[in-house]
C-alpha positions in Angstrom: 104.3 68.0 181.5 105.1 70.9 183.1 104.7 72.9 179.6 101.4 71.5 179.4 100.2 72.9 182.8 101.8 76.4 182.1 100.0 76.5 178.5 96.4 76.1 179.8 97.3 78.1 182.8 98.2 80.6 180.8 95.3 80.8 178.7 92.9 80.5 181.7 94.9 83.5 183.0 94.6 85.6 179.9 90.8 84.8 179.8 90.5 86.0 183.2 92.5 89.3 182.7 90.3 89.6 179.4 87.0 89.4 181.1 88.3 91.8 183.4 88.9 94.3 181.0 85.7 93.7 179.2 83.4 94.1 182.4 85.3 97.0 183.6 84.5 98.6 180.2 80.8 97.8 180.7 80.6 99.0 184.1 82.5 102.4 183.0 79.6 102.9 180.2 76.8 101.8 182.7 78.3 104.4 185.1 78.3 107.1 182.7 74.5 106.3 181.9 73.5 106.3 185.8 75.2 109.7 186.1 73.0 111.4 183.3 70.4 108.8 182.6 68.8 108.9 179.3 66.9 112.1 179.3 70.0 114.4 179.2 70.0 117.2 176.9 71.9 116.1 174.0 74.8 118.6 172.6 75.2 118.5 168.9 78.2 121.2 168.8 81.7 120.6 169.8 84.5 122.9 169.1 86.7 121.7 166.2 89.9 121.6 168.3 88.2 119.2 170.7 87.0 117.1 167.9 90.5 117.0 166.4 92.2 116.2 170.0 89.6 113.4 170.6 89.7 111.9 167.0 93.4 112.0 167.0 93.8 110.4 170.5 91.4 107.7 169.7 93.2 106.9 166.2 96.6 107.2 167.8 96.0 105.0 170.6 94.4 102.5 168.6 97.4 102.4 166.2 99.9 102.4 168.9 98.2 99.3 170.7 98.2 97.6 167.5 102.1 98.5 166.9 103.2 97.4 170.5 101.1 94.4 170.4 102.8 93.2 166.9 106.3 94.3 168.2 106.1 92.2 171.1 104.8 89.1 169.3 108.0 90.1 166.7 110.4 89.5 169.7 109.3 85.8 169.7 111.5 83.3 168.0 110.8 79.6 167.0 113.9 78.5 168.7 112.6 80.0 172.2 110.9 77.7 174.6 107.0 77.6 174.8 106.9 79.2 178.1 108.7 82.2 176.6 106.4 82.4 173.7 103.4 82.2 175.9 104.7 85.0 178.2 105.3 87.2 175.0 101.5 86.7 173.8 100.5 87.4 177.4 102.4 90.6 177.7 101.5 91.8 174.3 97.5 91.0 174.7 97.7 92.8 178.3 99.6 96.0 176.6 97.0 95.9 173.7 94.0 95.8 176.0 95.5 98.4 178.7 96.1 101.1 176.0 92.4 100.4 174.5 91.0 100.2 178.1 92.8 103.8 179.0 91.3 105.4 175.8 88.0 104.1 176.7 88.2 105.5 180.0 89.2 108.9 178.3 86.4 108.8 175.8 83.7 107.9 178.6 85.0 110.8 180.5 84.8 113.0 177.5 81.1 111.8 176.8 80.2 112.5 180.6 81.5 116.3 180.4 80.3 116.8 176.5 77.1 114.7 176.8 77.5 114.1 172.9 76.1 110.8 171.3 78.8 110.7 168.8 81.2 110.3 171.7 79.2 107.6 173.1 79.2 105.8 169.7 83.1 106.1 169.7 83.2 104.5 173.4 81.1 101.8 172.4 83.3 101.3 169.3 86.5 100.9 171.5 84.3 98.5 173.4 83.7 96.4 170.7 87.3 96.5 169.7 88.1 95.3 173.3 85.7 92.5 173.0 87.4 91.6 169.4 90.8 91.4 171.1 90.1 88.0 173.0 93.5 86.3 173.3 92.8 82.5 172.3 94.6 79.5 171.7 94.0 79.9 167.9 95.3 83.3 167.5 98.3 82.3 169.7 99.1 79.2 167.2 98.3 81.5 164.3 100.3 84.7 165.1 103.6 82.8 166.7 106.1 80.6 165.3 105.4 77.2 166.9 107.1 73.6 166.2 104.9 70.7 165.7 105.5 69.7 169.4 104.4 73.0 170.6 101.3 73.0 168.4 100.4 69.5 170.0 101.0 70.5 173.6 98.8 73.6 173.2 95.8 71.7 171.4 96.0 68.8 173.8 95.0 71.2 176.8 
């Protein structure tokens, strides 16, 4: 009975954390628009070095977030208790969302200072990526090794 409560509690907690990350990203984009409005001058040129730095930062951050997510989930074994599996899944999701959120903050700041629409598009793409990283029971059951009893405990809630 204790594990049933823990499973539903962890998924509710993960959804709250996820919603917090998503809302903060939307608020950051809204603030960047409110600072400049829609009538600002659009620059189309950016130095090649800045393009390389921002592009490599976004790509590396996205890759590292996925790598840390997968490595954290690999630590989980079939013999672990359900609560350990839930904690590992929650940690992995928070790590990934945190790295993506930090990358989003940097790209939004870059957009505010450069006023480039291409950077705004990258920021929106990162926000969509954060939206797609929603932790769910289905992904938990798909990604982690679970016994039949654990699957039943998860689906009952």
